[in-house]
C-alpha positions as CSV (number, residue, x, y, z in Angstrom):
1,M,0.0,-0.4,0.2
2,Q,1.2,3.5,-0.9
3,D,0.7,6.7,0.7
4,D,0.0,10.1,-0.6
5,P,-0.1,9.4,-4.2
6,A,3.0,7.7,-4.5
7,I,5.0,6.0,-7.7
8,D,6.8,2.7,-6.9
9,I,10.7,3.9,-7.1
10,R,11.6,0.5,-8.2
11,A,9.6,1.1,-11.3
12,L,10.9,4.4,-12.0
13,E,14.5,3.9,-11.2
14,T,15.4,0.4,-11.9
15,P,16.2,0.1,-15.5
16,A,15.0,-2.8,-17.6
17,A,18.0,-5.1,-18.9
18,D,17.3,-3.9,-22.5
19,E,17.8,-0.1,-21.0
20,V,21.2,-1.1,-19.4
21,R,22.5,-2.8,-22.6
22,S,21.3,0.4,-24.8
23,D,22.9,3.1,-22.8
24,P,25.9,4.3,-24.5
25,G,27.2,5.5,-20.9
26,T,27.1,2.3,-19.1
27,G,30.5,1.2,-18.2
28,T,32.3,-0.4,-15.0
29,L,31.3,2.4,-12.6
30,D,27.8,3.0,-14.2
31,L,26.8,-0.9,-13.7
32,A,28.5,-0.9,-9.8
33,L,26.3,2.2,-9.2
34,R,23.3,0.5,-10.8
35,I,23.7,-2.6,-8.7
36,V,24.4,-0.5,-5.3
37,E,20.6,0.9,-6.4
38,F,19.2,-2.5,-7.3
39,L,20.4,-3.8,-4.2
40,A,19.2,-0.9,-1.9
41,Q,15.7,-1.5,-3.5
42,Q,15.0,-5.3,-2.5
43,P,13.4,-6.3,0.2
44,Q,16.1,-9.1,1.3
45,P,19.5,-10.6,0.1
46,T,19.6,-11.2,-3.5
47,P,21.2,-14.2,-5.0
48,L,24.1,-13.2,-7.5
49,T,22.0,-15.3,-10.4
50,V,19.0,-12.7,-10.1
51,I,21.2,-9.5,-9.9
52,A,23.2,-11.1,-13.2
53,R,20.0,-11.5,-14.8
54,H,18.4,-8.2,-14.0
55,F,21.3,-6.5,-15.7
56,A,21.4,-9.2,-18.5
57,A,25.4,-9.5,-17.5
58,S,27.5,-12.5,-16.8
59,K,27.8,-13.6,-13.4
60,A,31.4,-13.2,-13.6
61,T,31.2,-9.6,-14.4
62,V,28.5,-9.0,-11.7
63,Y,30.4,-10.9,-9.4
64,R,33.8,-8.7,-9.8
65,H,31.7,-5.3,-9.3
66,L,30.0,-7.3,-5.9
67,H,33.4,-8.1,-4.5
68,T,34.7,-4.5,-4.9
69,L,31.4,-3.1,-3.4
70,V,31.7,-5.6,-0.5
71,R,35.4,-4.7,0.0
72,H,34.5,-1.1,0.4
73,G,31.4,-1.7,2.7
74,F,29.0,-0.6,0.1
75,A,27.4,-4.0,-0.2
76,R,27.6,-7.1,2.4
77,R,27.6,-10.8,1.2
78,D,25.7,-13.3,3.7
79,P,28.2,-16.0,4.5
80,D,25.3,-18.5,5.0
81,T,23.4,-18.2,1.9
82,G,25.9,-16.4,-0.4
83,R,23.3,-13.8,-1.0
84,Y,24.1,-10.0,-1.5
85,E,22.3,-6.6,0.4
86,V,23.7,-3.1,0.7
87,G,26.4,-2.5,3.4
88,V,26.6,-0.5,6.4
89,K,28.6,2.2,4.9
90,L,26.0,3.2,2.4
91,M,23.4,3.5,5.3
92,V,26.1,5.5,7.1
93,L,26.2,7.9,4.2
94,G,22.9,8.0,3.5
95,E,22.1,9.1,7.0
96,S,24.8,11.5,7.0
97,A,23.5,13.0,3.7
98,R,19.6,13.3,5.1
99,N,21.2,14.9,8.1
100,R,22.5,17.8,6.2
101,L,18.9,18.7,4.8
102,D,17.8,21.5,6.9
103,L,14.2,20.7,5.9
104,V,14.4,17.3,7.6
105,K,16.2,18.4,10.6
106,A,14.2,21.4,11.0
107,S,10.7,19.5,10.6
108,R,11.7,15.9,12.6
109,D,10.0,16.9,16.1
110,E,7.0,18.7,14.4
111,L,6.4,15.7,12.2
112,I,6.2,13.2,15.3
113,R,3.9,15.6,17.1
114,L,1.6,16.0,14.1
115,R,1.7,11.9,14.0
116,D,0.8,12.1,17.8
117,V,-2.1,14.3,17.6
118,S,-3.4,13.0,14.4
119,R,-2.7,9.0,15.0
120,Q,-1.9,9.2,10.9
121,A,1.4,8.6,8.9
122,V,3.1,12.0,8.2
123,T,5.3,12.8,5.2
124,I,7.4,15.7,4.1
125,C,8.3,16.5,0.4
126,K,10.6,18.5,-1.2
127,A,11.0,19.6,-4.9
128,I,14.5,18.2,-6.4
129,D,15.2,19.0,-10.3
130,D,11.5,19.8,-10.6
131,E,10.3,16.4,-9.0
132,V,8.4,16.1,-5.9
133,V,10.7,13.6,-3.8
134,V,9.5,12.2,-0.3
135,L,12.1,13.2,2.2
136,E,10.9,11.5,5.1
137,L,7.9,9.1,6.3
138,I,6.6,8.3,10.1
139,Q,4.3,5.8,10.3
140,G,0.9,6.4,12.0
141,Q,-0.5,4.8,15.0
142,T,-2.6,2.4,13.2
143,V,-2.5,-1.3,12.2
144,I,-1.8,-0.1,8.6
145,E,1.7,1.0,7.6
146,F,2.0,2.8,4.1
147,G,5.0,1.7,2.1
148,T,6.4,4.9,0.7
149,R,10.0,5.5,1.3
150,P,12.3,8.4,1.3
151,G,13.1,9.1,-2.2
152,T,9.9,7.9,-3.4
153,R,8.9,10.6,-6.4
154,L,5.3,11.7,-6.3
155,R,3.2,12.5,-9.3
156,P,2.3,16.5,-9.0
157,H,-1.3,16.4,-10.4
158,A,-2.2,13.3,-8.5
159,S,-0.8,14.0,-4.9
160,A,-1.8,16.3,-2.3
161,H,2.2,17.2,-1.8
162,G,2.1,17.7,-5.6
163,K,-0.7,20.2,-5.6
164,I,1.3,22.2,-2.9
165,W,3.9,22.5,-5.0
166,L,2.1,23.3,-8.3
167,A,0.3,26.1,-6.4
168,F,3.1,27.5,-4.9
169,G,6.2,26.2,-6.2
170,P,8.4,27.4,-9.5
171,K,6.3,27.8,-12.6
172,S,8.5,25.3,-14.5
173,L,6.8,22.6,-12.3
174,M,3.3,23.5,-13.4
175,D,4.3,24.0,-17.0
176,N,5.9,20.6,-17.0
177,T,2.9,18.8,-15.6
178,L,0.6,20.6,-18.2
179,N,2.4,19.6,-21.1
180,A,3.2,15.8,-19.7
181,R,0.9,12.7,-20.3
182,R,-1.0,12.8,-16.7
183,E,-1.7,9.2,-15.7
184,A,-5.3,8.4,-15.0
185,F,-4.5,6.0,-11.8
186,T,-8.2,6.4,-10.4
187,P,-11.4,7.7,-12.0
188,Q,-10.7,10.4,-9.5
189,T,-7.4,11.3,-10.9
190,L,-7.1,14.9,-12.0
191,V,-6.0,14.6,-15.8
192,D,-8.1,17.3,-17.3
193,P,-6.0,20.5,-17.7
194,A,-8.8,22.8,-16.7
195,A,-10.1,20.8,-13.8
196,L,-6.2,20.2,-12.7
197,M,-5.8,24.4,-12.9
198,A,-8.9,25.0,-11.0
199,E,-8.0,22.9,-8.3
200,I,-4.6,24.5,-7.7
201,D,-6.5,27.8,-8.2
202,L,-8.4,26.5,-4.9
203,V,-5.3,25.0,-3.1
204,R,-3.4,28.4,-3.7
205,E,-6.5,30.3,-2.1
206,R,-7.1,28.5,1.1
207,G,-3.3,26.9,1.5
208,W,-3.8,23.4,1.9
209,S,-4.7,20.4,-0.5
210,T,-6.1,16.7,-0.7
211,A,-6.2,14.0,-3.0
212,P,-8.8,11.5,-2.0
213,D,-9.0,8.2,-4.0
214,E,-6.7,10.0,-6.9
215,V,-3.9,7.1,-6.9
216,V,-5.4,4.3,-4.6
217,T,-9.1,4.0,-4.0
218,G,-9.5,4.6,0.1
219,V,-6.5,6.3,0.5
220,N,-6.4,10.8,1.1
221,A,-3.7,13.1,2.2
222,L,-3.9,16.3,3.4
223,A,-1.0,19.0,2.7
224,A,0.1,22.4,3.4
225,P,3.1,24.3,2.5
226,I,6.0,25.1,4.1
227,F,8.0,28.5,3.3
228,D,12.0,29.5,4.2
229,H,13.4,32.7,5.4
230,R,12.6,34.3,1.9
231,G,9.1,33.6,2.1
232,E,9.8,30.8,-1.0
233,L,8.3,27.3,-0.9
234,A,11.0,25.2,0.8
235,G,8.6,22.0,1.3
236,S,5.5,20.6,2.0
237,V,4.1,18.3,5.0
238,A,1.0,15.9,5.0
239,M,-0.6,13.3,7.0
240,V,-1.7,10.2,5.1
241,G,-4.3,7.9,5.8
242,F,-7.5,6.1,4.7
243,T,-10.5,8.0,3.8
244,Q,-12.4,7.0,6.8
245,F,-9.9,8.8,8.7
246,I,-9.3,11.8,6.3
247,P,-12.5,12.3,4.2
248,A,-12.4,14.0,1.1
249,Q,-13.4,17.2,3.1
250,P,-11.1,16.8,6.2
251,D,-12.2,17.9,9.5
252,P,-11.2,21.2,10.1
253,R,-9.2,19.7,13.2
254,Q,-7.1,18.2,10.9
255,V,-6.7,21.2,8.4
256,E,-5.5,23.3,11.7
257,Q,-3.4,20.7,12.8
258,V,-1.5,20.3,9.3
259,V,-1.5,24.2,8.4
260,E,-0.2,24.6,12.3
261,T,2.5,22.1,11.9
262,A,3.7,23.9,8.6
263,R,3.6,27.2,10.2
264,R,6.0,26.1,13.1
265,I,8.2,24.2,10.6
266,S,8.3,27.8,8.4
267,R,9.1,29.8,11.5
268,S,12.5,27.6,12.3
269,L,13.6,27.8,8.8
270,G,13.5,31.6,9.4
271,C,10.2,32.8,7.9
272,T,9.6,36.0,9.7
273,L,6.5,37.3,7.7
274,G,4.3,35.0,8.8
275,W,3.1,31.7,7.4
276,R,0.3,32.4,4.9
277,P,-0.7,31.3,1.2
278,Q,0.9,33.3,-1.6
């Protein structure tokens, strides 16, 4: 189960075998990096044969790359099964990089507070290279956990986070979204350009967004914008849950919870002008 309309990162970032073969830039380093990405996205240690088959490469070639990755700590070989998974060094470097993101550091306590008062899962996103990317997910206090991970990319037209970025973010994101094919995940997904623009105008006016049933039936998210010291959009925060808990027309208390969280994070980023839709 994915949360606020999310795309399976494995489908987007793991190339098919023919892509690897046809990429003129594929070389020693390129294949090694793709192997690291592949291992990081697997739910459990993976056999050498499966890795080699995925990349349409010989086992000898893949083994040489894995041997180097293991030696440097970027991969680990289970001594009992001979299967491979990501190594500790990759996790340490990843955590170090995430800690440098001011938005994540500034919002961590507020995300936990929002989760505690709402009992729903909470996510925070940022636009990176004109893509809306999940930086953090904190699971809710319910029996269901959402599978979206940091690094997952969201479709702007079909996510509450994405609508915030379309409303308050760079114009290029809106232009790219309108010019691209907008996939209809469910009958409720906004693919018509006029309907999408009307929705974004509403988001801009009221300062928060939702995406009920727009990628997964029965799932909704409620998001609000985070502004930095320049008054520019720095991120978006959302609570995520089933529509029985976050209806299409959210409870005013839920709206206030998310908006207040966005305000507090904005202040921590130096937004002295006061949080408000712009």
